[in-house]
C-alpha positions as a printed NumPy array, in Angstrom:
array([[ 11.668,  -6.573,   6.417],
       [  8.23 ,  -8.669,   6.907],
       [  5.897,  -7.788,  10.278],
       [  6.883, -10.867,  12.091],
       [ 10.96 ,  -9.207,  11.573],
       [  8.85 ,  -6.043,  14.144],
       [  6.856,  -7.555,  15.953],
       [  8.602,  -6.59 ,  19.648],
       [  5.197,  -8.065,  21.387],
       [  5.145, -11.222,  19.68 ],
       [  1.694, -10.761,  18.101],
       [  2.486, -12.899,  15.189],
       [  3.929, -16.284,  16.972],
       [  3.137, -19.589,  14.956],
       [  0.05 , -20.126,  17.316],
       [ -2.631, -17.734,  16.5  ],
       [ -4.9  , -18.729,  19.442],
       [ -3.347, -17.163,  21.853],
       [ -3.64 , -14.006,  19.842],
       [ -3.888, -10.997,  17.122],
       [ -2.232, -13.206,  14.572],
       [ -3.024, -11.465,  11.123],
       [ -6.642, -10.931,  11.182],
       [ -5.838,  -7.753,  13.649],
       [ -2.453,  -6.834,  13.457],
       [ -0.107,  -3.617,  15.049],
       [  0.16 ,  -1.036,  12.104],
       [  3.334,  -0.424,  13.33 ],
       [  4.784,  -3.615,  12.364],
       [  3.419,  -2.73 ,   8.678],
       [  5.408,   0.046,   7.644],
       [  8.129,  -0.994,   5.589],
       [  6.631,  -4.098,   4.816],
       [  7.433,  -5.411,   0.615],
       [  4.727,  -4.929,  -1.7  ],
       [  4.136,  -7.424,  -4.58 ],
       [  2.658,  -8.744,  -7.345],
       [  0.998, -11.605,  -8.274],
       [  3.704, -12.42 , -10.654],
       [  6.197, -12.295,  -7.521],
       [  7.752,  -8.824,  -8.952],
       [  8.174,  -6.358,  -6.039],
       [  7.11 ,  -3.269,  -6.448],
       [  7.719,  -0.975,  -3.174],
       [  7.332,  -1.052,   0.231],
       [  4.694,   0.401,   2.829],
       [  5.652,   3.868,   3.669],
       [  2.628,   4.6  ,   5.503],
       [ -0.633,   3.849,   6.297],
       [ -3.39 ,   6.638,   6.257],
       [ -6.282,   6.423,   8.872],
       [ -9.397,   8.127,   7.764],
       [-10.52 ,   9.877,  11.311],
       [-14.28 ,   9.836,  11.425],
       [-15.126,   6.812,  10.197],
       [-11.387,   4.899,  11.699],
       [-10.764,   2.647,   9.   ],
       [ -7.475,   2.364,   6.991],
       [ -7.419,   3.75 ,   3.496],
       [ -4.702,   4.177,   2.136],
       [ -1.632,   2.426,   2.08 ],
       [  1.058,   4.819,   0.665],
       [  3.306,   2.789,  -1.057],
       [  7.128,   3.749,  -2.377],
       [  8.563,   2.727,  -5.255],
       [ 11.427,   3.621,  -7.665],
       [ 14.44 ,   5.952,  -6.691],
       [ 17.899,   4.744,  -5.343],
       [ 18.42 ,   5.073,  -1.504],
       [ 15.276,   7.417,  -1.377],
       [ 15.723,   9.339,  -4.251],
       [ 13.847,   9.858,  -7.277],
       [ 11.233,   7.786,  -5.361],
       [  7.729,   8.204,  -5.677],
       [  4.863,   7.748,  -3.818],
       [  1.048,   5.661,  -4.622],
       [ -1.305,   5.879,  -2.589],
       [ -2.503,   2.732,  -3.062],
       [ -6.989,   2.051,  -2.209],
       [ -6.525,  -0.697,   1.266],
       [ -8.943,  -2.432,  -0.098],
       [ -6.8  ,  -3.554,  -3.287],
       [ -4.205,  -5.382,  -0.605],
       [ -4.185,  -8.92 ,   0.49 ],
       [ -2.   , -10.265,   3.014],
       [  0.065, -12.539,   1.828],
       [  0.876, -15.058,   5.03 ],
       [  3.235, -17.34 ,   3.553],
       [  5.507, -14.77 ,   2.08 ],
       [  4.737, -12.227,   4.754],
       [  4.53 ,  -9.545,   1.963],
       [  1.034,  -8.036,   0.655],
       [ -0.042,  -8.321,  -2.899],
       [ -1.453,  -5.5  ,  -5.223],
       [ -2.861,  -7.495,  -8.033],
       [ -0.989,  -4.723, -10.769],
       [  1.149,  -4.972, -13.29 ],
       [  4.639,  -3.284, -12.403],
       [  4.586,  -1.686, -15.753],
       [  0.773,  -0.312, -14.822],
       [  2.065,   1.323, -11.198],
       [  4.792,   3.129, -13.141],
       [  1.952,   5.313, -14.628],
       [  0.132,   5.337, -11.786],
       [ -1.494,   8.635, -10.281],
       [  1.444,   9.282,  -7.701],
       [  3.42 ,  12.477,  -5.599],
       [  6.455,  13.704,  -4.611],
       [  7.361,  12.892,  -0.688],
       [  7.445,  16.696,  -0.381],
       [  4.079,  17.379,  -1.963],
       [  1.499,  15.269,  -0.852],
       [ -1.945,  15.429,  -2.632],
       [ -4.691,  16.035,  -0.512],
       [ -6.435,  12.544,   0.244],
       [ -9.652,  13.757,   1.586],
       [-10.587,  15.426,  -1.185],
       [-13.723,  13.179,  -3.026],
       [-12.077,  14.083,  -6.549],
       [ -8.716,  12.86 ,  -5.631],
       [-10.136,   9.738,  -4.104],
       [-12.239,   8.801,  -6.844],
       [ -9.245,   9.078,  -9.273],
       [ -7.402,   6.687,  -7.197],
       [ -9.686,   4.456,  -6.742],
       [-10.851,   4.11 , -10.107],
       [ -7.403,   3.881, -11.254],
       [ -7.239,   0.358,  -9.009],
       [-10.212,  -0.799,  -9.848],
       [-11.766,  -0.491,  -6.073],
       [-14.363,   1.657,  -4.546],
       [-14.328,   3.844,  -1.66 ],
       [-15.3  ,   2.785,   2.079],
       [-19.164,   3.919,   2.562],
       [-19.828,   7.225,   4.977]])
């Protein structure tokens, strides 16, 4: 499902000169959005968006990958700056091979990591080749 399907306020209408458009987007409309790689492989969907409460920045998108009907799914915190918005197909692009994502540091939905831990954050950013936002 795309962000346009969740747009109850008309934020993403064709004439973006009268609304926020894709430059500013409602976080609620991004939950469940599809994530693909640049090979057009489905990598999952966004389950949560994690905000840094000190800076007000979006730090991570929590991506669900694998499993069936919520059983056996694995969650991955993907640095927000590793994602790009594909406005043509109404989805996000993460430039990572599907096989590499399977080996990415992930977590069980019942056991979330301490995402504020700098060691954990460095591991995630290193894996995806991104840099954390400066403090």
